[in-house]
NUFI-400689 format. One line per field, with one value per residue (C-alpha): residue in one letter; x, y, z. Coordinates in Angstrom, 2 decimals, always signed. Layout:
<recs>
rest: A_...
c1: X_...
c2: Y_...
c3: Z_...
</recs>
This chain:
<recs>
rest: M_P_Q_K_D_K_P_K_R_I_E_L_T_H_R_I_A_E_A_K_D_T_P_A_I_V_K_L_M_Q_G_S_I_A_E_N_M_K_S_F_L_S_A_A_E_I_Q_A_A_K_E_T_M_G_V_D_R_T_L_I_E_D_G_T_Y_F_V_I_E_T_V_H_E_G_K_T_V_M_V_G_C_G_G_W_G_K_R_R_T_L_Y_G_G_D_H_T_V_G_R_D_D_S_L_S_D_P_A_S_D_A_A_R_I_R_A_M_Y_T_H_P_H_W_I_R_K_G_I_G_S_L_L_L_D_L_G_E_Q_A_A_R_E_S_G_F_N_K_I_E_L_G_S_T_V_A_G_E_S_L_Y_L_A_R_G_Y_H_E_V_S_R_V_V_H_T_A_A_N_G_S_D_N_L_V_I_K_M_V_K_D_L
c1: +10.98_+12.62_+10.44_+11.36_+12.31_+9.55_+10.62_+11.42_+8.70_+10.07_+8.57_+7.68_+7.00_+5.79_+5.89_+5.11_+8.09_+9.84_+11.84_+15.07_+14.24_+14.39_+18.00_+17.31_+14.00_+15.73_+18.38_+15.74_+13.73_+16.77_+17.65_+14.08_+13.72_+17.09_+16.68_+13.01_+12.02_+14.70_+12.38_+9.77_+11.58_+14.68_+17.45_+16.18_+12.62_+13.82_+15.58_+12.36_+10.35_+12.55_+10.84_+7.62_+9.06_+10.83_+10.44_+7.46_+8.19_+4.54_+3.53_+6.08_+4.97_+1.31_+2.11_+0.72_+3.95_+5.07_+8.44_+8.49_+11.31_+12.59_+15.48_+18.26_+21.51_+20.64_+19.98_+16.74_+16.68_+14.29_+12.88_+10.00_+8.21_+4.98_+1.82_-1.34_-2.12_-4.97_-3.89_-4.86_-1.41_-1.75_+1.95_+5.42_+8.16_+8.99_+10.48_+7.54_+5.93_+2.18_+1.66_-1.54_-0.97_-4.40_-6.34_-8.85_-12.41_-13.24_-16.90_-16.20_-12.56_-10.45_-7.47_-4.24_-1.88_+1.52_+5.21_+5.43_+8.93_+10.48_+14.18_+15.41_+16.61_+13.18_+10.72_+7.91_+7.82_+4.42_+5.73_+3.57_+0.45_+1.23_+1.66_-1.67_-3.41_-1.96_-2.78_-6.29_-7.14_-5.81_-7.70_-10.89_-10.44_-10.04_-13.45_-12.48_-14.57_-12.47_-8.74_-6.66_-3.07_-0.72_+0.93_+4.01_+3.96_+5.97_+3.26_+0.20_-0.18_-0.11_-2.78_-5.00_-4.68_-5.69_-8.93_-7.87_-9.08_-7.64_-9.20_-6.69_-3.15_-1.15_+2.19_+4.54_+7.53_+10.54_+13.43_+15.48_+12.75_+11.62_+8.06_+6.95_+3.65_+1.44_-1.60_-4.37_-6.19_-9.05_-10.68_-13.72_-12.99
c2: -4.61_-2.76_-1.84_-3.11_-0.37_+0.31_+0.10_+3.58_+4.82_+6.36_+9.43_+8.87_+11.62_+11.31_+13.31_+12.85_+11.37_+13.48_+12.39_+13.32_+10.66_+7.85_+6.70_+6.48_+4.71_+2.16_+1.53_+1.05_-1.29_-3.41_-3.78_-4.56_-7.23_-8.82_-8.90_-8.79_-11.71_-14.15_-15.68_-16.41_-17.20_-18.99_-16.98_-18.13_-17.10_-13.68_-13.26_-14.28_-11.74_-8.95_-9.38_-8.00_-5.65_-2.32_+1.38_+2.61_+6.16_+6.63_+6.60_+9.31_+11.37_+11.01_+12.27_+9.10_+7.72_+8.42_+8.50_+7.68_+9.25_+9.46_+11.19_+8.81_+9.98_+13.55_+12.86_+12.43_+8.95_+7.22_+4.14_+3.22_+4.00_+3.04_+4.47_+4.03_+3.93_+5.39_+3.38_-0.18_-1.70_-3.87_-4.36_-4.09_-1.69_+0.19_-3.01_-5.33_-6.96_-6.53_-3.11_-1.18_+2.46_+3.63_+5.50_+3.66_+4.96_+5.52_+4.78_+1.24_+0.35_-0.15_+1.98_+0.07_-0.08_-0.20_-0.80_-0.85_-1.36_-1.01_-0.63_-3.88_-2.08_-0.50_-3.40_-3.84_-0.12_+0.72_+1.82_-0.59_+0.41_+4.10_+3.56_+1.73_+4.51_+7.16_+5.27_+4.29_+7.83_+9.39_+6.87_+7.51_+11.28_+10.68_+8.99_+5.30_+2.97_-0.16_-0.80_-3.78_-4.90_-7.60_-9.06_-11.13_-13.91_-11.59_-8.90_-11.13_-11.17_-7.36_-6.99_-9.64_-7.89_-4.62_-6.01_-7.11_-10.47_-12.75_-12.81_-14.99_-16.34_-16.24_-17.98_-16.53_-18.53_-16.22_-16.22_-18.28_-20.96_-20.16_-19.44_-15.94_-15.86_-12.75_-12.73_-10.40_-8.89_-6.38_-4.15_-1.89_+1.70
c3: +45.89_+42.97_+40.03_+36.63_+34.24_+31.77_+28.17_+26.95_+24.63_+21.47_+19.90_+16.26_+13.75_+10.19_+7.01_+3.33_+1.48_-1.12_-4.16_-2.35_+0.29_-2.29_-1.60_+2.15_+1.52_-0.74_+1.92_+4.64_+2.39_+1.57_+5.25_+6.17_+3.47_+4.29_+8.07_+9.04_+6.84_+8.06_+10.66_+7.99_+4.74_+3.51_+1.83_-1.59_-0.72_+0.45_-2.89_-4.65_-2.64_-3.96_-7.34_-5.84_-3.22_-3.45_-3.96_-5.97_-7.07_-8.12_-4.45_-3.70_-6.71_-5.64_-2.14_-0.57_+0.89_+4.45_+6.16_+9.87_+11.87_+15.44_+17.15_+18.11_+19.68_+18.78_+15.09_+13.17_+11.66_+9.29_+11.03_+8.73_+5.51_+3.83_+2.48_+0.55_-3.12_-5.11_-8.14_-9.05_-8.39_-5.28_-4.49_-5.91_-6.76_-9.92_-11.36_-10.62_-13.65_-14.16_-12.60_-13.30_-12.44_-13.55_-10.87_-8.72_-8.41_-4.71_-5.44_-6.63_-5.97_-2.88_-1.93_-1.30_+1.67_+0.01_+0.60_+4.39_+5.79_+9.24_+9.93_+11.54_+14.69_+15.25_+14.90_+17.45_+18.24_+16.69_+13.30_+11.29_+13.21_+12.72_+8.97_+8.80_+10.73_+8.41_+5.21_+6.25_+7.37_+4.17_+2.02_+4.00_+3.53_-0.22_-0.37_-0.24_+1.93_+1.45_+1.54_+0.33_+0.56_-0.60_+2.50_+2.99_+5.58_+7.84_+7.81_+7.99_+11.79_+12.03_+9.38_+10.96_+14.32_+12.64_+11.18_+7.70_+6.45_+3.80_+0.35_-1.47_-1.59_-4.79_-5.21_-7.82_-8.97_-9.01_-11.45_-8.96_-8.89_-5.34_-4.38_-3.44_-1.56_-1.68_+0.62_-0.56_+2.42_+2.70_+5.30_+5.29_+6.20
</recs>
């Protein structure tokens, strides 16, 4: 009886994002938002989510944002990005209203998992789990013993599987009138 071919395992590498990566990060984020959320949100809800999603240059400047890459057809390609924050802002991009970029105190505050995105052609390949591992380890090494995140509906199952639990759900009404749900989740490190 012939054996079924095992799915080919891809080799993922990671590095700290640099300012020069920003255009590629923005492109990956836009594709991720547009495609990966289609199974969970309507087109209007995806548009609403863009008000709280996007690139946060503070993460890049802080050196807490990762780029995930692989080699595909002989070229290194960016397949994911995400990181952790040592600032009080829970979610959002540079444009998001209500940011608090003051530093968190590891003795009393939680670190934040922030801005995780996977290229639509590379979902279900372990990129989200790798980003969580990297962010949690870096936060732990920086003295944090708790970590929080603001999840979309699309990310909720991954975070639950990785030991996060829900603290609250907040619905924001976007400029287009659609609801944008943010699920606050937490995990002890």
